[in-house]
N, CA, C and O of each residue as an XYZ file, in Angstrom:
592
protein
N      46.845    103.589    -12.176
C      48.070    104.309    -11.892
C      48.533    105.020    -13.153
O      48.475    104.451    -14.243
N      48.994    106.264    -13.016
C      49.424    107.008    -14.199
C      50.744    106.478    -14.760
O      51.618    106.023    -14.022
N      50.858    106.549    -16.066
C      52.104    106.189    -16.728
C      53.034    107.395    -16.718
O      52.616    108.518    -17.000
N      54.295    107.150    -16.392
C      55.295    108.215    -16.378
C      56.582    107.681    -17.000
O      56.936    106.513    -16.841
N      57.268    108.569    -17.712
C      58.575    108.187    -18.223
C      59.594    108.331    -17.103
O      59.452    109.175    -16.219
N      60.611    107.500    -17.157
C      61.676    107.562    -16.155
C      62.310    108.955    -16.138
O      62.664    109.460    -15.073
N      62.453    109.571    -17.299
C      63.040    110.924    -17.350
C      62.217    111.907    -16.515
O      62.781    112.794    -15.875
N      60.895    111.760    -16.516
C      60.037    112.634    -15.707
C      60.267    112.377    -14.216
O      60.329    113.315    -13.422
N      60.392    111.118    -13.849
C      60.641    110.791    -12.438
C      62.004    111.317    -11.993
O      62.158    111.778    -10.863
N      62.988    111.245    -12.885
C      64.306    111.787    -12.550
C      64.264    113.312    -12.457
O      64.936    113.898    -11.608
N      63.482    113.957    -13.321
C      63.334    115.412    -13.240
C      62.703    115.808    -11.906
O      63.097    116.805    -11.302
N      61.739    115.040    -11.454
C      61.131    115.295    -10.141
C      62.146    115.069     -9.016
O      62.147    115.785     -8.014
N      62.991    114.081     -9.193
C      64.034    113.813     -8.204
C      65.005    114.989     -8.138
O      65.436    115.383     -7.055
N      65.346    115.540     -9.287
C      66.223    116.721     -9.332
C      65.570    117.874     -8.587
O      66.218    118.549     -7.787
N      64.306    118.096     -8.846
C      63.590    119.188     -8.169
C      63.558    118.967     -6.660
O      63.715    119.914     -5.889
N      63.356    117.729     -6.239
C      63.394    117.413     -4.806
C      64.746    117.821     -4.210
O      64.799    118.493     -3.179
N      65.835    117.412     -4.865
C      67.172    117.720     -4.337
C      67.429    119.228     -4.313
O      68.086    119.733     -3.403
N      66.910    119.948     -5.316
C      67.034    121.417     -5.305
C      66.307    122.018     -4.103
O      66.841    122.881     -3.406
N      65.084    121.549     -3.874
C      64.307    122.059     -2.739
C      64.972    121.699     -1.417
O      65.013    122.520     -0.500
N      65.488    120.491     -1.311
C      66.171    120.074     -0.087
C      67.403    120.946      0.148
O      67.666    121.349      1.281
N      68.159    121.239     -0.908
C      69.332    122.113     -0.780
C      68.904    123.486     -0.276
O      69.563    124.063      0.589
N      67.812    124.009     -0.808
C      67.297    125.304     -0.359
C      66.837    125.266      1.081
O      67.036    126.221      1.832
N      66.220    124.160      1.467
C      65.770    123.988      2.852
C      66.967    124.027      3.795
O      66.951    124.746      4.794
N      68.005    123.252      3.478
C      69.191    123.228      4.342
C      69.923    124.568      4.335
O      70.395    125.029      5.374
N      70.014    125.185      3.170
C      70.678    126.490      3.087
C      69.915    127.526      3.921
O      70.523    128.369      4.582
N      68.586    127.457      3.885
C      67.780    128.366      4.698
C      68.008    128.173      6.175
O      68.065    129.138      6.936
N      68.137    126.928      6.581
C      68.428    126.653      7.995
C      69.797    127.225      8.373
O      69.952    127.829      9.434
N      70.768    127.034      7.514
C      72.118    127.526      7.785
C      72.180    129.039      7.829
O      72.934    129.611      8.616
N      71.393    129.688      6.989
C      71.390    131.152      6.950
C      70.867    131.753      8.247
O      71.246    132.863      8.620
N      70.000    131.020      8.932
C      69.412    131.507     10.174
C      70.103    130.941     11.411
O      69.663    131.176     12.537
N      71.180    130.198     11.197
C      71.822    129.499     12.315
C      72.546    130.447     13.254
O      73.181    131.415     12.835
N      72.431    130.141     14.526
C      73.154    130.888     15.550
C      74.442    130.182     15.948
O      75.309    130.774     16.591
N      74.567    128.913     15.565
C      75.700    128.106     16.006
C      76.532    127.654     14.809
O      76.004    127.362     13.736
N      77.838    127.605     15.021
C      78.752    127.171     13.960
C      78.483    125.717     13.546
O      78.554    125.391     12.361
N      78.177    124.848     14.507
C      77.910    123.440     14.182
C      76.718    123.316     13.240
O      76.723    122.486     12.331
N      75.712    124.131     13.456
C      74.531    124.113     12.580
C      74.933    124.559     11.175
O      74.528    123.944     10.189
N      75.718    125.610     11.082
C      76.162    126.086      9.761
C      76.966    125.017      9.036
O      76.774    124.802      7.839
N      77.855    124.351      9.742
C      78.677    123.313      9.111
C      77.825    122.154      8.600
O      78.023    121.678      7.482
N      76.891    121.710      9.410
C      76.024    120.595      9.015
C      75.157    120.990      7.822
O      75.034    120.231      6.862
N      74.559    122.176      7.884
C      73.671    122.584      6.788
C      74.449    122.849      5.501
O      73.940    122.584      4.413
N      75.668    123.364      5.606
C      76.497    123.545      4.409
C      76.805    122.205      3.756
O      76.727    122.063      2.536
N      77.155    121.223      4.583
C      77.417    119.883      4.048
C      76.165    119.339      3.355
O      76.236    118.878      2.215
N      75.029    119.392      4.039
C      73.801    118.811      3.495
C      73.360    119.520      2.221
O      72.992    118.866      1.245
N      73.394    120.851      2.221
C      73.005    121.599      1.016
C      73.955    121.281     -0.137
O      73.518    121.084     -1.271
N      75.248    121.231      0.155
C      76.234    120.901     -0.878
C      76.026    119.506     -1.443
O      76.127    119.294     -2.651
N      75.736    118.564     -0.569
C      75.475    117.187     -0.995
C      74.272    117.139     -1.936
O      74.311    116.464     -2.964
N      73.215    117.848     -1.587
C      72.019    117.866     -2.440
C      72.335    118.456     -3.810
O      71.852    117.956     -4.825
N      73.136    119.509     -3.847
C      73.473    120.140     -5.128
C      74.360    119.241     -5.988
O      74.257    119.265     -7.215
N      75.230    118.450     -5.360
C      76.029    117.480     -6.103
C      75.104    116.465     -6.769
O      75.322    116.088     -7.920
N      74.079    116.025     -6.055
C      73.125    115.066     -6.619
C      72.355    115.685     -7.780
O      72.104    115.020     -8.785
N      71.981    116.951     -7.646
C      71.312    117.651     -8.752
C      72.200    117.614     -9.988
O      71.742    117.267    -11.077
N      73.450    117.966     -9.823
C      74.392    118.009    -10.954
C      74.548    116.634    -11.599
O      74.529    116.516    -12.824
N      74.700    115.601    -10.781
C      74.868    114.245    -11.331
C      73.643    113.799    -12.117
O      73.767    113.234    -13.203
N      72.461    114.055    -11.566
C      71.240    113.648    -12.269
C      71.032    114.475    -13.531
O      70.604    113.939    -14.553
N      71.325    115.768    -13.477
C      71.211    116.600    -14.683
C      72.175    116.119    -15.758
O      71.816    116.063    -16.935
N      73.394    115.772    -15.363
C      74.366    115.251    -16.332
C      73.850    113.965    -16.968
O      73.961    113.779    -18.179
N      73.286    113.078    -16.147
C      72.745    111.827    -16.650
C      71.636    112.098    -17.669
O      71.617    111.507    -18.749
N      70.716    112.992    -17.317
C      69.604    113.301    -18.225
C      70.071    114.018    -19.486
O      69.511    113.810    -20.563
N      71.094    114.861    -19.360
C      71.541    115.647    -20.520
C      72.169    114.769    -21.596
O      72.206    115.143    -22.768
N      72.657    113.614    -21.196
C      73.208    112.696    -22.200
C      72.101    112.132    -23.081
O      72.356    111.662    -24.190
N      70.882    112.183    -22.583
C      69.665    111.968    -23.341
C      69.461    110.699    -24.125
O      68.312    110.306    -24.329
N      70.481    110.047    -24.568
C      70.297    108.868    -25.395
C      69.983    107.613    -24.623
O      69.865    106.539    -25.213
N      69.847    107.720    -23.339
C      69.599    106.537    -22.529
C      68.206    105.981    -22.781
O      67.196    106.656    -22.583
N      68.184    104.760    -23.212
C      66.908    104.077    -23.425
C      66.104    104.044    -22.132
O      64.876    104.135    -22.148
N      66.814    103.912    -21.008
C      66.136    103.828    -19.721
C      65.311    105.092    -19.451
O      64.246    105.007    -18.840
N      65.779    106.251    -19.893
C      65.049    107.503    -19.653
C      63.744    107.567    -20.431
O      62.804    108.250    -20.026
N      63.691    106.858    -21.542
C      62.477    106.864    -22.369
C      61.505    105.759    -21.978
O      60.436    105.626    -22.572
N      61.874    104.979    -20.990
C      61.026    103.870    -20.545
C      59.843    104.409    -19.749
O      59.976    105.345    -18.960
N      58.697    103.803    -19.973
C      57.480    104.169    -19.245
C      57.245    103.181    -18.119
O      57.550    101.995    -18.243
N      56.700    103.682    -17.019
C      56.278    102.790    -15.949
C      55.061    103.378    -15.272
O      54.801    104.580    -15.340
N      54.330    102.508    -14.624
C      53.147    102.966    -13.902
C      53.591    103.442    -12.531
O      54.026    102.651    -11.693
N      53.477    104.727    -12.318
C      53.932    105.342    -11.076
C      52.782    105.415    -10.086
O      51.709    105.936    -10.390
N      53.023    104.894     -8.920
C      52.039    104.904     -7.846
C      51.819    106.350     -7.392
O      52.786    107.022     -7.033
N      50.580    106.848     -7.395
C      50.336    108.236     -7.009
C      50.659    108.517     -5.545
O      50.785    109.680     -5.162
N      50.794    107.489     -4.725
C      51.143    107.705     -3.320
C      52.625    107.955     -3.110
O      53.045    108.284     -2.001
N      53.417    107.805     -4.150
C      54.867    107.986     -4.038
C      55.308    109.136     -4.936
O      55.737    108.927     -6.070
N      55.198    110.328     -4.421
C      55.627    111.505     -5.174
C      56.751    112.201     -4.442
O      56.691    112.396     -3.228
N      57.765    112.572     -5.178
C      58.921    113.263     -4.599
C      58.498    114.532     -3.860
O      59.054    114.873     -2.816
N      57.517    115.216     -4.413
C      57.120    116.496     -3.847
C      56.639    116.364     -2.400
O      56.794    117.292     -1.606
N      56.068    115.235     -2.067
C      55.500    115.046     -0.732
C      56.553    114.774      0.334
O      56.268    114.901      1.525
N      57.736    114.412     -0.062
C      58.773    114.084      0.919
C      59.118    115.299      1.779
O      59.405    115.157      2.968
N      59.091    116.480      1.188
C      59.463    117.696      1.915
C      58.274    118.410      2.554
O      58.443    119.448      3.194
N      57.086    117.862      2.385
C      55.888    118.498      2.954
C      56.033    118.718      4.454
O      56.524    117.855      5.182
N      55.604    119.863      4.889
C      55.529    120.150      6.308
C      56.819    120.591      6.969
O      56.831    120.850      8.172
N      57.902    120.682      6.218
C      59.155    121.116      6.832
C      59.188    122.636      6.950
O      58.848    123.354      6.010
N      59.593    123.102      8.094
C      59.727    124.540      8.351
C      61.147    124.825      8.804
O      61.770    123.999      9.470
N      61.651    125.978      8.447
C      62.962    126.411      8.929
C      62.778    126.945     10.338
O      61.993    127.866     10.565
N      63.496    126.373     11.271
C      63.407    126.750     12.681
C      64.749    127.330     13.116
O      65.772    126.647     13.062
N      64.744    128.576     13.542
C      65.990    129.236     13.931
C      66.598    128.665     15.204
O      67.795    128.832     15.438
N      65.811    128.004     16.021
C      66.301    127.492     17.299
C      66.827    126.063     17.198
O      67.228    125.483     18.207
N      66.830    125.501     16.023
C      67.219    124.106     15.855
C      68.723    123.933     16.079
O      69.512    124.838     15.806
N      69.103    122.763     16.578
C      70.531    122.504     16.744
C      70.991    121.475     15.715
O      70.173    120.918     14.982
N      72.296    121.221     15.662
C      72.872    120.345     14.642
C      72.289    118.937     14.713
O      72.017    118.326     13.679
N      72.096    118.420     15.926
C      71.558    117.067     16.075
C      70.150    116.965     15.488
O      69.809    115.957     14.870
N      69.338    117.995     15.676
C      67.975    117.985     15.128
C      67.996    118.058     13.602
O      67.168    117.437     12.935
N      68.929    118.804     13.063
C      69.042    118.892     11.607
C      69.432    117.532     11.036
O      68.873    117.087     10.033
N      70.383    116.884     11.675
C      70.791    115.566     11.205
C      69.634    114.580     11.329
O      69.432    113.747     10.445
N      68.883    114.669     12.404
C      67.712    113.802     12.584
C      66.707    114.015     11.449
O      66.153    113.052     10.919
N      66.477    115.266     11.084
C      65.582    115.577      9.966
C      66.148    115.021      8.666
O      65.416    114.441      7.863
N      67.448    115.198      8.460
C      68.088    114.694      7.240
C      67.976    113.178      7.151
O      67.744    112.637      6.070
N      68.137    112.489      8.276
C      68.009    111.038      8.300
C      66.588    110.632      7.903
O      66.401    109.686      7.137
N      65.602    111.339      8.419
C      64.210    111.025      8.088
C      63.920    111.296      6.604
O      63.277    110.481      5.943
N      64.387    112.423      6.086
C      64.184    112.715      4.664
C      64.873    111.667      3.803
O      64.334    111.222      2.790
N      66.069    111.281      4.221
C      66.814    110.271      3.496
C      66.079    108.933      3.515
O      66.038    108.232      2.504
N      65.500    108.581      4.662
C      64.729    107.333      4.783
C      63.556    107.343      3.809
O      63.272    106.336      3.162
N      62.880    108.475      3.708
C      61.739    108.590      2.784
C      62.186    108.474      1.329
O      61.497    107.877      0.502
N      63.343    109.048      1.032
C      63.875    108.980     -0.321
C      64.251    107.537     -0.679
O      63.983    107.078     -1.789
N      64.864    106.840      0.253
C      65.196    105.427      0.044
C      63.922    104.632     -0.207
O      63.885    103.784     -1.098
N      62.890    104.897      0.564
C      61.601    104.218      0.386
C      61.036    104.495     -1.013
O      60.526    103.591     -1.675
N      61.134    105.744     -1.449
C      60.654    106.114     -2.789
C      61.407    105.319     -3.865
O      60.786    104.732     -4.751
N      62.739    105.302     -3.786
C      63.523    104.587     -4.794
C      63.242    103.085     -4.757
O      63.218    102.435     -5.802
N      63.032    102.532     -3.570
C      62.678    101.112     -3.455
C      61.351    100.841     -4.154
O      61.196     99.846     -4.863
N      60.403    101.741     -3.941
C      59.092    101.576     -4.563
C      59.216    101.643     -6.085
O      58.630    100.825     -6.795
N      59.981    102.616     -6.585
C      60.155    102.741     -8.032
C      60.884    101.519     -8.591
O      60.569    101.055     -9.687
N      61.843    101.006     -7.852
C      62.560     99.800     -8.272
C      61.610     98.611     -8.336
O      61.682     97.797     -9.256
N      60.719     98.518     -7.352
C      59.803     97.368     -7.290
C      58.792     97.360     -8.434
O      58.269     96.302     -8.783
N      58.511     98.511     -9.015
C      57.550     98.560    -10.128
C      58.235     98.774    -11.480
O      57.576     99.036    -12.486
N      59.550     98.659    -11.487
C      60.304     98.858    -12.731
C      59.925     97.801    -13.763
O      59.794     96.622    -13.434
N      59.750     98.231    -15.016
C      59.312     97.292    -16.051
C      60.435     96.434    -16.630
O      60.169     95.450    -17.320
N      61.698     96.804    -16.352
C      62.804     95.998    -16.882
C      64.034     96.157    -15.994
O      64.062     96.995    -15.093
N      65.039     95.345    -16.262
C      66.214     95.327    -15.383
C      67.010     96.627    -15.456
O      67.654     96.995    -14.474
N      66.988     97.329    -16.578
C      67.749     98.573    -16.699
C      67.171     99.669    -15.813
O      67.912    100.401    -15.157
N      65.861     99.778    -15.797
C      65.203    100.755    -14.924
C      65.402    100.349    -13.466
O      65.666    101.188    -12.605
N      65.273     99.072    -13.209
C      65.483     98.577    -11.850
C      66.906     98.905    -11.368
O      67.094     99.327    -10.227
N      67.888     98.713    -12.227
C      69.279     99.015    -11.868
C      69.479    100.505    -11.608
O      70.219    100.887    -10.702
N      68.821    101.341    -12.403
C      68.917    102.786    -12.180
C      68.400    103.145    -10.790
O      69.077    103.842    -10.035
N      67.208    102.672    -10.453
C      66.652    103.001     -9.132
C      67.429    102.319     -8.007
O      67.496    102.842     -6.895
N      68.013    101.162     -8.288
C      68.851    100.536     -7.277
C      70.099    101.392     -7.022
O      70.519    101.545     -5.874
N      70.692    101.949     -8.081
C      71.890    102.773     -7.886
C      71.550    104.046     -7.103
O      72.343    104.489     -6.273
N      70.390    104.631     -7.360
C      69.964    105.802     -6.592
C      69.716    105.429     -5.134
O      70.093    106.162     -4.220
N      69.083    104.290     -4.931
C      68.834    103.815     -3.572
C      70.152    103.531     -2.845
O      70.315    103.904     -1.683
N      71.081    102.878     -3.526
C      72.375    102.545     -2.913
C      73.136    103.812     -2.516
O      73.774    103.862     -1.464
N      73.057    104.827     -3.369
C      73.707    106.098     -3.028
C      73.099    106.679     -1.754
O      73.824    107.164     -0.885
N      71.803    106.633     -1.644
C      71.134    107.177     -0.457
C      71.400    106.323      0.784
O      71.452    106.846      1.897
N      71.566    105.025      0.601
C      71.934    104.174      1.735
C      73.327    104.538      2.251
O      73.564    104.553      3.458
N      74.242    104.831      1.329
C      75.580    105.299      1.728
C      75.473    106.618      2.495
O      76.139    106.811      3.512
N      74.637    107.512      2.000
C      74.455    108.798      2.679
C      73.837    108.582      4.066
O      74.181    109.284      5.017
N      72.942    107.627      4.173
C      72.326    107.315      5.470
C      73.404    106.905      6.475
O      73.354    107.297      7.641
N      74.372    106.117      6.018
C      75.477    105.710      6.901
C      76.319    106.921      7.303
O      76.725    107.036      8.460
N      76.580    107.816      6.364
C      77.349    109.028      6.687
C      76.605    109.894      7.698
O      77.200    110.427      8.634
N      75.303    110.025      7.495
C      74.492    110.821      8.431
C      74.476    110.195      9.825
O      74.534    110.902     10.832
N      74.397    108.889      9.873
C      74.406    108.209     11.176
C      75.743    108.437     11.882
O      75.775    108.671     13.090
N      76.829    108.370     11.145
C      78.144    108.631     11.734
C      78.240    110.091     12.193
O      78.786    110.381     13.257
N      77.706    110.995     11.384
C      77.714    112.414     11.743
C      76.911    112.651     13.026
O      77.305    113.455     13.871
N      75.790    111.951     13.165
C      74.948    112.105     14.345
C      75.710    111.703     15.609
O      75.508    112.295     16.669
N      76.573    110.711     15.502
C      77.369    110.274     16.664
C      78.425    111.300     17.055
O      78.893    111.308     18.194
N      78.802    112.164     16.118
C      79.863    113.140     16.384
C      79.359    114.455     16.966
O      80.139    115.204     17.554
N      78.072    114.750     16.814
C      77.567    116.040     17.350
C      76.934    115.881     18.719
O      76.466    116.859     19.301
């Protein structure tokens, strides 16, 4: 398994959130329905907030946790989470939320995997906090799904 610094894994996570924001924004740009626009605006905005938070964390730079190395499983790459997604103009709000729930589930799985291979408690806590944030988002998405 390749060795990777936590900062590299976080940079990949930032890129994932940027791509996800673009994916949702693209769906919203092609939306025919107001509900779709509202859902995609929320999702894209949420992804961009995560980008900002992670960039702020990395920019502080002095974190020992960011310089920590770990063996990253090649089967768990952020880039693969978004594979195969296409912007569909005919999609409705419920389908978008369903897609968001699935992407979120994959992200939670990724953070769990990174937590399970963490070399120390500080790295483990970092990935646990990322996982916990996504679990909260999963609950919000589930509630949103009940409303559309």
